[in-house]
Phi, psi and omega in degrees: 000315181299320181298321179295320178298317182298313181299317178296319179296320179301314182293318182291311186288326176299325177287316183296324185300331181276344186258348189277159170249106194271004180208160173233022186273132175295339179285351176286355173298329189267150176062224178260014175107190181281124180296128184258326189290118181228019180088177178287163187302321182304316183271334176296326179289350175251027180063022177094007177285110185223081186244345184273142175281088188274138183267346183232354178245130185275122177257102185269005176273329180237110184295344177296335182293337184299331183287349180267354181293138177253341177226156173296129186239128173244128180226141179216140184217156177209171182211160173233127184235147173228141182217151174250119179260126183218148172247192177294336187237341186225165175209155178209160181245152179216151178223155174198149174243134188222154168272133186255325180185158171218126185209152178231135175240136186231118176284142180217063182071236178285346178262163171211146182231155175209147175213158181177184180231129185222126170294123182273319179209159179223145174244130179192101182207157172219119183233126181241125173249096190264109177240027185296338181284348182255115181302133178081356181276157182259130174255142184230137174236120181247140176212155180207153177206165179114205181153191182238132174253160173227132170255133186227158171217132184217160178230140172238154182221134180267102179293315173225176183301330185243015185222121180241151168229164179191167178207151172217159177246137184236131174253116182261134183204154176166178181227135174240128179239130176233144182233133177233123179244124180239135179221138179258130180304129180089352179252130187292318186276147174238163181241132179244129179242122179247120178249131179235128177238121174263119187248142176201152179175168182235141171216170187230151183223134176234156181200165175215151177222140181219143176218151181205149178287137178240340177194113179048249182267000184270132181241155171259129180244136177227153181213138179217128172216151187226126176255126182286149174298147183210178183237136170254120178278127180245110174264123195245147174222137178234131176239129179243124182236132173258130182304135183095345177255113186287344184254111179286155173271120183254129182227138179248095177297161178300145175298146181238152176254117175266134185264116172270121187283165175290157183218133177242128179237126182237133178218150176208152179198168175231151179169181176246120184307136180060021177228300180200158179205137171231128184211175178220152178224138174232136180229139181226135183224140182288179178292132175265164173238089189254353185293123176257177186295337185261346184235015174293138185210128182296342179268004182236136173213170186243143180233182180288138178274147175211144177223139175229129184215148171230146181188177179178184179220166176213131176239114183303311179202099186298330185256012184298134176260346186256338183231111178295321182297333180289341181268355179285141176266122180256128187233154178200159178192163175230145181219154171221127182231132165266114192282356178082016182236131177239122179235128182052040178066018177247124174290134180267116183243162181227121179240128183208169177228143181234147174222150181193171179213140174255117187252113181290145175270119185304135178086358181225167170273004182279165182204160173250135181239131178234153180199165176222140179229129178223145183183196185223136177230139177080191185206158175269359178290155176056032177073020182265183185244135175255135179250121169256117189236154170226124180242126175255132184222157180211150178214159174239131177238108182261129180236133184201161174274112177253166174060029177254124182281129180287137178271346180230142176269000000 
């Protein structure tokens, strides 16, 4: 029954992922949009701290983790977010519901494999500069949608009982469409410019995880993974239409190469497996080259990305038969991110807190995970926009023995 549910979900979510608008941030105008990938729900509820070699939860950020799986794992997640966008003088609200990931992990003795589909970034904004009250002034309406998805396949290998290595390959693809409408007060005709970018490219990720006992039941967990720099090929089309003219002017600018920088993620934590964990993660990414022909801006530049996070979990009693609440996993985390974007000489940062719970499904190793993330991105300084956001998310993690030949009919 679970396998039928999984196959149906794969078909449905794969279709939905291409049609959704995954962000409402005005900062998604720049580069390839607002970064969406934040790991699976279990680790996202700990602000991205994913250092333990987990046997039933899939960690798709570090491919070394695949070798620790004991059962075939299918996980799918989504979220609903609401945000308040404000300047020094105005504010507005936005909402969106999104698909976050779909992934499968398969144990194979000392090896483990995983594949899936993950939205990498999203573009979704509407910006209006209304000057209609001023004769001869130009009013502009900007909007954008689309983003980049990644399909991945990876392998992990258990060198020793407590030491894993792994690697995965990611194919990035997607379409970004932006529309600009300009109208001059007192002039009947307006001009509409539609820019379309078809993006594609391949990159690679390697990782290792190690754990060792340091005191009685307490272990030290470590995680290291490195994503190589890569290129996104952007094939571009521009259409310009003047109102009243049925034939748009179509122009094909030269294809551009956008540079995705290398990224290093380091994590460590201490804890007792299936009882408690406290850990930290740091991530560092080089300067990217994301400016495309339609969103280059002299007031915008890109800097190095950095993330610092602390988080953990607590399970009162994993094996309790008398208290269901004691078997729930309680998670929390704090994060600070420099997003690698500078607008009007202001670095755009993201500060947030996460809370979550892993709810076991009775009679199975499967679980439902819920979480909430709230924080602040951007600033109202220098005429910019600050986003105060709350994201509610949920995921299902199904675990079962697959590919086992029955001995009895």
